[in-house]
C-alpha positions in Angstrom: -153.5 113.8 -55.3 -152.6 111.1 -57.7 -150.3 108.2 -56.8 -148.4 109.1 -59.8 -147.6 112.7 -58.2 -145.7 111.0 -55.3 -141.9 110.8 -55.0 -140.8 108.3 -52.5 -138.1 109.2 -50.3 -137.2 109.0 -46.5 -136.4 111.8 -44.2 -133.4 112.1 -41.8 -134.8 114.2 -38.8 -132.1 113.5 -36.2 -131.7 116.5 -34.1 -134.1 118.6 -36.2 -137.1 120.4 -34.8 -140.4 119.3 -35.9 -143.9 120.2 -34.8 -147.2 118.3 -34.1 -150.4 120.3 -34.0 -152.9 118.2 -32.0 -153.1 116.5 -28.8 -155.1 113.0 -29.4 -154.2 109.5 -30.3 -152.9 110.2 -33.7 -151.0 113.0 -32.6 -149.4 110.8 -30.0 -148.8 108.0 -32.5 -147.0 110.5 -34.8 -145.1 112.2 -32.1 -143.8 108.8 -31.0 -142.7 108.0 -34.6 -140.7 111.4 -35.0 -139.1 110.7 -31.6 -138.0 107.3 -32.7 -136.5 108.9 -35.7 -134.4 111.3 -33.4 -136.5 114.5 -34.0 -136.8 117.2 -31.5 -140.7 117.2 -31.2 -142.9 120.0 -30.2 -146.5 119.6 -29.7 -149.0 122.3 -29.7 -152.5 121.5 -28.3 -154.8 123.1 -25.7 -155.2 119.6 -24.5 -153.1 116.4 -24.6 -154.0 112.6 -23.6 -151.9 110.9 -21.2 -149.6 109.3 -23.6 -148.4 113.0 -24.9 -148.3 114.4 -21.2 -146.2 111.5 -20.0 -143.6 112.1 -22.8 -143.5 115.7 -22.1 -143.0 115.0 -18.3 -140.0 113.0 -19.0 -138.4 115.5 -21.1 -138.9 113.7 -24.5 -140.8 116.5 -26.0 -142.2 119.9 -25.5 -145.8 120.4 -25.1 -147.1 124.0 -25.6 -150.8 123.8 -24.1 -152.5 126.2 -26.0 -154.0 126.9 -29.4 -152.0 126.7 -32.7 -150.3 130.3 -33.8 -148.9 130.6 -37.4 -145.5 131.5 -36.1 -145.2 128.1 -34.7 -143.9 126.7 -38.1 -141.1 129.2 -37.9 -137.9 127.1 -38.1 -139.2 123.8 -38.3 -138.2 121.1 -40.9 -141.3 119.0 -40.7 -145.0 119.5 -39.8 -147.8 117.0 -38.8 -151.2 118.0 -38.3 -153.6 116.0 -36.2 -156.3 118.1 -34.4 -159.3 116.5 -35.7 -160.6 120.0 -36.8 -160.3 120.2 -40.7 -160.3 124.1 -40.6 -157.0 124.0 -38.0 -155.3 121.5 -40.2 -155.9 123.5 -43.3 -154.7 126.6 -41.7 -151.2 124.8 -40.4 -150.9 123.0 -43.8 -151.3 126.7 -45.3 -148.9 128.2 -43.2 -146.3 125.3 -43.8 -146.8 125.6 -47.6 -146.0 129.3 -47.3 -142.8 128.5 -45.4 -141.9 125.8 -47.8 -142.1 123.4 -45.0 -143.2 119.5 -45.6 -146.5 119.1 -43.9 -148.8 116.1 -43.4 -152.3 116.9 -43.1 -154.0 114.3 -41.3 -157.5 115.9 -42.3 -157.1 116.0 -46.0 -154.9 113.3 -47.6 -155.7 114.5 -51.1 -154.4 118.1 -50.6 -151.6 117.1 -48.3 -148.1 118.0 -49.4 -147.0 114.6 -47.7 -148.1 111.3 -46.8 -147.1 109.2 -43.8 -146.6 105.8 -45.1 -147.6 102.4 -43.1 -144.1 101.2 -41.8 -142.6 98.2 -40.4 -139.1 97.1 -39.6 -137.6 93.6 -40.1 -133.9 93.6 -38.9 -132.3 96.7 -40.5 -134.9 97.0 -43.2 -137.7 99.6 -43.1 -140.7 99.1 -45.2 -142.9 102.1 -45.8 -145.9 101.6 -47.9 -148.4 104.2 -49.5 -151.6 103.0 -51.0 -153.3 105.9 -52.8 -154.3 107.3 -49.7 -156.1 104.3 -48.3 -154.6 103.8 -45.0 -156.1 100.2 -44.1 -155.0 99.0 -47.6 -151.3 100.4 -46.9 -151.4 98.5 -43.3 -152.4 95.2 -45.0 -149.7 95.5 -47.6 -147.1 96.6 -45.2 -147.9 93.4 -42.9 -148.0 90.9 -46.0 -144.4 92.3 -47.1 -143.2 92.2 -43.5 -144.3 88.7 -43.0 -142.7 87.5 -46.2 -139.4 89.1 -45.2 -139.6 87.6 -41.8 -140.4 84.0 -43.1 -137.5 84.2 -45.8 -139.9 84.3 -48.8 -138.3 87.6 -49.6 -134.6 88.2 -49.7 -133.2 90.1 -46.7 -129.5 89.5 -47.8 -127.2 92.5 -47.7 -125.2 93.3 -51.2 -122.7 95.7 -49.5 -119.8 94.9 -47.3 -120.9 94.0 -43.9 -119.5 92.5 -40.6 -119.3 88.7 -40.9 -121.4 86.4 -38.5 -122.2 82.8 -38.1 -125.8 81.5 -37.3 -126.1 78.0 -36.2 -129.5 77.0 -37.7 -131.4 73.8 -36.7 -133.2 72.8 -39.9 -135.6 70.1 -38.4 -136.0 66.5 -39.2 -135.9 67.1 -43.0 -139.1 68.5 -44.0 -138.5 72.1 -45.3 -141.9 73.1 -43.6 -140.6 72.3 -40.2 -137.8 74.8 -40.1 -138.2 78.1 -37.7 -139.2 81.2 -39.3 -136.0 82.9 -37.7 -134.1 80.1 -39.3 -135.6 80.6 -42.6 -135.0 84.4 -42.6 -131.4 83.9 -41.7 -130.8 81.4 -44.5 -132.4 83.9 -46.9 -129.6 86.5 -45.7 -126.8 84.1 -46.0 -123.7 84.5 -48.2 -122.4 81.2 -47.4 -124.3 77.9 -46.1 -122.3 75.2 -44.5 -124.7 72.3 -45.0 -125.3 68.9 -43.2 -126.4 65.8 -45.1 -129.6 65.7 -43.1 -131.9 68.6 -42.5 -134.3 70.5 -45.1 -132.1 70.1 -48.3 -134.8 71.3 -50.5 -134.3 75.0 -49.1 -130.8 75.0 -50.6 -132.6 74.9 -54.1 -134.2 78.3 -53.2 -130.8 80.1 -52.5 -129.6 82.9 -55.0 -127.1 81.5 -57.6 -124.3 83.3 -56.0 -124.7 82.0 -52.4 -122.0 79.3 -51.7 -122.8 76.1 -50.4 -120.2 74.2 -48.7 -121.2 70.5 -47.9 -120.0 69.1 -45.0 -122.1 66.2 -44.4 -121.3 63.2 -42.4 -122.7 59.4 -42.3 -121.9 56.8 -39.6 -118.2 56.0 -39.7 -117.5 58.4 -42.3 -116.6 61.9 -41.7 -115.1 63.5 -45.2 -114.9 66.8 -43.3 -113.3 66.6 -39.7 -115.1 68.6 -37.1 -112.1 70.6 -36.7 -112.1 71.7 -40.4 -115.8 72.6 -40.1 -115.0 75.0 -37.2 -112.3 76.4 -39.2 -114.3 77.1 -42.3 -117.1 78.7 -40.2 -114.5 81.2 -38.7 -112.7 81.9 -42.0 -115.7 82.7 -44.0 -117.0 85.1 -41.3 -113.8 86.9 -40.9 -113.8 87.5 -44.6 -117.0 89.4 -43.9 -119.6 86.7 -45.2 -122.9 86.1 -43.1 -122.5 82.2 -42.6 -125.3 80.0 -41.8 -124.2 76.4 -40.6 -127.3 74.4 -41.5 -128.1 71.3 -39.5 -130.6 68.7 -39.2 -132.6 68.7 -36.1 -131.7 70.8 -33.4 -127.8 72.1 -33.2 -127.7 71.7 -29.6 -129.2 68.2 -29.2 -126.5 65.6 -29.7 -125.1 67.6 -32.2 -121.6 69.6 -32.4 -123.3 73.0 -32.2 -121.8 73.9 -28.6 -118.4 73.1 -30.0 -118.9 75.1 -33.1 -120.4 78.2 -31.1 -117.4 78.1 -28.8 -114.9 77.9 -31.4 -116.6 81.2 -33.2 -116.7 83.1 -30.0 -112.9 82.2 -29.3 -111.9 83.5 -32.5 -113.9 86.9 -32.2 -116.8 85.8 -34.5 -120.4 86.9 -33.7 -122.5 83.8 -33.6 -126.3 83.1 -33.1 -128.0 79.8 -32.2 -131.5 79.2 -33.7 -133.1 76.2 -32.2 -134.6 73.7 -34.4 -137.2 70.9 -34.3 -135.2 67.9 -32.7 -135.8 64.8 -34.6 -135.7 63.1 -31.2 -139.2 64.4 -30.4 -140.5 65.1 -33.9 -139.9 62.1 -35.7 -141.5 59.9 -33.4 -144.5 62.2 -33.6 -144.6 61.8 -37.3 -145.8 57.9 -36.5 -148.0 59.0 -33.8 -145.7 58.2 -31.0 -145.3 60.8 -28.1 -142.1 60.4 -26.2 -144.3 61.0 -22.9 -147.9 60.2 -22.4 -150.2 60.4 -19.4 -150.2 57.1 -17.5 -147.6 55.7 -19.7 -144.4 57.6 -19.6 -143.5 60.9 -17.7 -139.8 61.0 -18.8 -137.6 60.1 -21.6 -133.7 59.8 -22.5 -132.0 60.5 -25.8 -128.9 58.7 -26.5 -127.0 57.7 -29.6 -125.4 54.6 -28.9 -125.4 51.5 -26.5 -122.9 52.5 -24.4 -124.8 55.3 -22.6 -127.5 52.9 -22.0 -126.2 51.9 -18.6 -127.0 55.4 -17.4 -130.6 55.3 -18.7 -133.4 54.6 -16.2 -134.9 51.2 -17.1 -138.7 51.6 -16.1 -141.9 51.1 -17.4 -142.5 54.9 -17.3 -139.4 56.2 -18.9 -138.9 56.4 -22.7 -135.6 55.7 -24.5 -135.1 57.6 -27.7 -132.1 56.3 -29.8 -130.7 58.4 -32.6 -128.7 57.0 -35.4 -128.6 53.8 -33.6 -129.6 51.4 -36.3 -126.1 50.0 -36.8 -126.0 49.2 -32.9 -129.5 48.1 -32.3 -128.9 44.6 -31.5 -126.1 45.5 -29.1 -128.4 48.4 -27.6 -131.5 45.9 -27.3 -129.2 43.6 -25.4 -128.0 46.1 -23.3 -131.5 47.0 -22.1 -132.7 43.6 -21.6 -129.7 42.9 -19.3 -130.6 45.9 -17.3 -134.2 44.4 -16.5 -136.0 45.9 -19.4 -138.8 43.0 -20.5 -138.2 41.5 -23.9 -141.9 42.3 -24.7 -141.4 46.0 -24.5 -142.6 47.8 -27.4 -140.0 49.3 -29.7 -140.9 51.7 -33.0 -138.4 52.5 -35.5 -139.2 55.5 -37.7 -137.1 56.0 -40.9 -136.9 59.4 -42.8 -139.5 60.9 -40.8 -141.8 63.3 -42.4 -140.4 62.5 -45.7 -142.4 60.8 -48.4 -140.6 57.6 -48.0 -141.2 57.5 -44.3 -141.6 53.9 -42.7 -142.4 52.6 -39.5 -141.2 49.3 -38.0 -142.7 48.0 -34.7 -141.7 45.1 -32.6 -140.6 44.2 -29.2 -137.3 44.6 -27.4 -136.7 40.9 -28.2 -137.7 40.9 -31.8 -136.9 44.1 -33.2 -133.2 43.7 -34.3 -134.2 40.7 -36.4 -137.0 42.6 -37.9 -135.0 45.6 -38.8 -132.3 43.4 -40.4 -134.6 41.6 -42.4 -136.4 44.8 -43.6 -133.4 46.6 -44.4 -134.0 49.4 -42.0 -131.4 52.1 -42.3 -130.5 55.6 -40.9 -131.4 58.2 -40.8 -133.7 56.5 -38.4 -135.1 57.3 -34.8 -135.6 54.3 -32.5 -138.3 54.6 -29.6 -138.3 51.9 -26.9 -141.1 52.0 -24.3 -144.8 51.7 -23.6 -145.4 54.8 -25.6 -145.3 53.0 -28.7 -148.5 51.3 -28.1 -150.1 54.9 -28.7 -149.2 54.9 -32.4 -151.9 54.2 -35.0 -149.5 51.8 -36.5 -149.0 49.7 -33.3 -150.6 46.0 -33.7 -153.9 45.4 -31.8 -152.4 43.2 -29.5 -150.1 46.0 -28.2 -152.7 48.1 -27.1 -154.1 47.7 -23.7 -157.8 48.0 -22.7 -157.0 51.5 -21.2 -155.1 53.0 -24.2 -157.1 51.3 -27.4 -159.1 54.4 -27.8 -156.3 56.9 -27.8 -156.5 59.2 -31.1 -153.0 60.7 -32.0 -152.8 62.9 -35.0 -152.6 61.1 -38.3 -149.0 60.9 -39.7 -148.3 63.5 -42.5 -147.5 61.0 -45.1 -149.8 58.4 -46.7 -146.9 56.3 -47.9 -145.9 55.0 -44.6 -145.1 51.2 -44.4 -145.5 49.4 -41.4 -143.6 46.1 -40.4 -144.9 44.3 -37.4 -144.0 40.8 -36.0 
């Protein structure tokens, strides 16, 4: 059988009788697939493996423990041979041909009236691959296509009318490679993307031309689209039948407004999914080789967005403080921590534009960092790390490192353009 002789189609076997001849592993696998399609399955075989017997005992299929008879094909819609005996499989296929019943002959794919493709499902998409009768080749191709769909490299977007929904997707700190696989897939399915200023902006360039991008980005002290309007946009677009992705930087549930957006959607009857992202509070320090916890240095950390919350933060040597978007209040924050008892020589690291080509690291102390940052023109987006874990960074000056930790070898940062400013 040449590949040109194949007419690809899909069978709807719900409630229809089908026949499987054979009782081994192949028969069990095919019977399971037919059951998943809703068929009424009869298995004919003198012996059957445990998996088939269990399905029969559960009443999910009928097992006839005997040899095949030609009349077994009477009245069925589809036949699968899997006896392992070419003579029996050929007889079954011949009987099916005489009855004009489609039959897959597992012993001889060249003369088989039908082939079973390698199948995978991604969301509501079913992928079926035939590869010239080479099942291993078909499985490899199937897996490659499924992986591309799952990662968002191939479009899963619906083109016909469908029920609207909202997905709150955390895009990570900005590098497009740090979005989750699930987030990338949902972005590829979107009709509308409601985008923040931060996050993986490069991915917006990969959207189909007819995908609408609604910009709602905020900067410190400037919110051109108020949060109430963002909530309204999400619901209105979803109620029009659109798949909406709210693409946010970092993680939508870490010092963001994701919780409020999800509540608003649910309150208005809109299905909402939350896809966690790589939070900048942890990933951006890591880009500069700074762990927020480290054995022997820090066993916990707090993440805050402004100096007014610092009164609630544990002020001790073994607790790391992470400030998000805190450059504008850095001097006040440093003073607040100093008044709370944190020594002035506590190491501080600032990582601007983490994971991006213009990433920059500034390292100082609690007493010096505000002046350093002002002199260098440090600006958001930036993550500030306060605590002894800064000593672990490969950018920390040698006098910051103690004898116990001078040999630490953290991962190298992803960018070679990092500039380091130290006192």
